[in-house]
C-alpha positions in Angstrom: 38.9 6.7 -4.3 35.2 5.6 -4.4 34.7 1.8 -4.4 32.4 0.0 -6.9 28.8 -0.5 -5.8 27.7 -4.1 -5.4 25.1 -4.0 -8.2 27.8 -2.9 -10.7 30.1 -5.8 -9.5 27.1 -8.2 -10.1 26.6 -6.8 -13.5 30.3 -7.2 -14.3 30.2 -10.8 -13.0 27.2 -11.7 -15.1 28.8 -10.0 -18.2 25.8 -7.6 -18.3 27.8 -4.5 -17.8 28.3 -2.1 -20.8 31.8 -1.9 -22.3 32.3 1.5 -20.5 31.2 0.0 -17.1 33.3 -3.1 -17.6 36.4 -1.0 -18.4 35.9 1.2 -15.3 35.4 -1.9 -13.1 38.6 -3.5 -14.4 40.5 -0.2 -14.0 39.3 0.1 -10.4 40.0 -3.6 -9.6 43.6 -3.1 -10.7 44.2 -0.6 -7.9 41.7 -1.5 -5.1 42.3 -4.7 -3.1 39.0 -4.3 -1.1 36.9 -4.4 -4.3 39.0 -7.3 -5.7 38.4 -9.3 -2.6 34.7 -8.5 -2.7 34.6 -9.7 -6.3 36.5 -12.9 -5.5 34.2 -13.6 -2.5 31.1 -13.1 -4.6 32.4 -15.4 -7.3 33.2 -18.1 -4.7 29.7 -17.7 -3.2 28.2 -18.1 -6.7 30.3 -21.2 -7.3 29.3 -22.7 -3.9 25.6 -22.1 -4.8 26.2 -23.9 -8.2 27.8 -26.8 -6.4 25.0 -27.1 -3.9 22.4 -27.1 -6.6 24.4 -29.8 -8.5 24.4 -31.9 -5.3 20.6 -31.5 -4.9 19.8 -32.3 -8.5 22.5 -34.8 -9.2 23.5 -33.3 -12.5 25.1 -30.1 -13.7 22.8 -27.2 -13.4 23.2 -24.0 -15.4 22.4 -21.1 -13.1 21.1 -18.2 -15.2 22.8 -14.9 -15.0 21.3 -12.2 -12.8 20.5 -9.0 -14.6 19.7 -6.0 -12.4 16.4 -4.3 -13.4 17.0 -1.4 -15.7 13.9 0.4 -14.3 14.0 3.0 -11.6 17.3 4.2 -10.3 18.0 3.5 -6.6 17.6 7.2 -5.7 14.2 7.4 -7.4 13.0 4.3 -5.5 14.2 5.9 -2.2 12.3 9.1 -3.0 9.1 7.2 -3.9 9.4 5.2 -0.6 9.8 8.4 1.3 6.7 9.9 -0.4 4.7 6.8 0.4 5.7 6.9 4.1 5.0 10.6 4.4 1.6 10.1 2.7 0.8 7.3 5.1 1.8 9.4 8.1 -0.3 12.4 6.9 -3.3 10.2 6.3 -3.0 8.6 9.7 -2.8 12.0 11.4 -5.8 13.3 9.5 -7.9 10.2 10.4 -6.9 10.6 14.1 -7.8 14.3 14.0 -11.2 13.5 12.4 -12.0 10.8 15.0 -11.0 13.1 17.9 -13.2 15.9 16.6 -16.1 13.6 16.1 -16.0 12.2 19.6 -15.4 15.6 21.3 -18.2 17.4 19.6 -21.5 17.3 21.6 -24.8 17.3 19.9 -26.7 20.5 20.5 -29.9 18.7 21.2 -30.7 15.4 22.8 -33.9 14.9 20.7 -34.3 11.8 18.7 -36.3 11.3 15.5 -37.6 7.8 15.0 -39.5 6.9 11.9 -41.9 4.0 12.4 -44.2 2.8 9.7 -47.6 1.6 11.0 -50.9 1.1 9.4 -53.7 1.7 11.9 -56.3 3.0 9.4 -58.3 1.3 6.7 -56.7 1.4 3.3 -58.7 1.6 0.2 -57.2 -0.8 -2.2 -58.9 0.9 -5.2 -56.9 4.1 -4.7 -53.2 4.7 -5.4 -50.8 5.2 -2.5 -50.5 8.9 -3.1 -54.3 9.3 -2.7 -54.4 7.5 0.6 -54.8 9.4 3.9 -51.5 9.7 5.7 -50.9 10.8 9.2 -47.8 11.8 11.0 -47.7 11.2 14.8 -45.3 13.4 16.8 -44.4 12.2 20.3 -42.8 14.9 22.5 -40.5 14.4 25.5 -43.6 14.2 27.8 -44.9 11.3 25.6 -47.8 13.4 24.3 -48.9 12.3 20.8 -49.9 15.0 18.3 -51.4 13.7 15.0 -51.0 15.7 11.8 -52.8 14.5 8.7 -50.9 15.0 5.4 -52.9 16.4 2.5 
């Protein structure tokens, strides 16, 4: 015989169970001592909480009933959790792979391209920028400068 799940016992205690659920719980409680003792223990715990709240406040406090969310079944939540974990693991592995490949690849050339803007010629303020004379200076590995005017 399968025992009652805790969330169904809580629904029964809070009178939130459907008539069919309540009938099945009562039928099971009639034959199962373990579930009956769990129900009694949960009721005693609830009463102890109510008494502790009354001592703190100094007056009778009505504790609202707990209603289990009617959203996603427990099995669906477990599946979603599993999908999230697997997605996180796959993403982590992919990131590690990309980082490893990036650091192990060597650049085919050790050349560097550095762009420096300098103005070492006179500029005619009456002309637009596109009509000004522009020059590209290329410095090779031996520090030799080659000037190329752009037209």
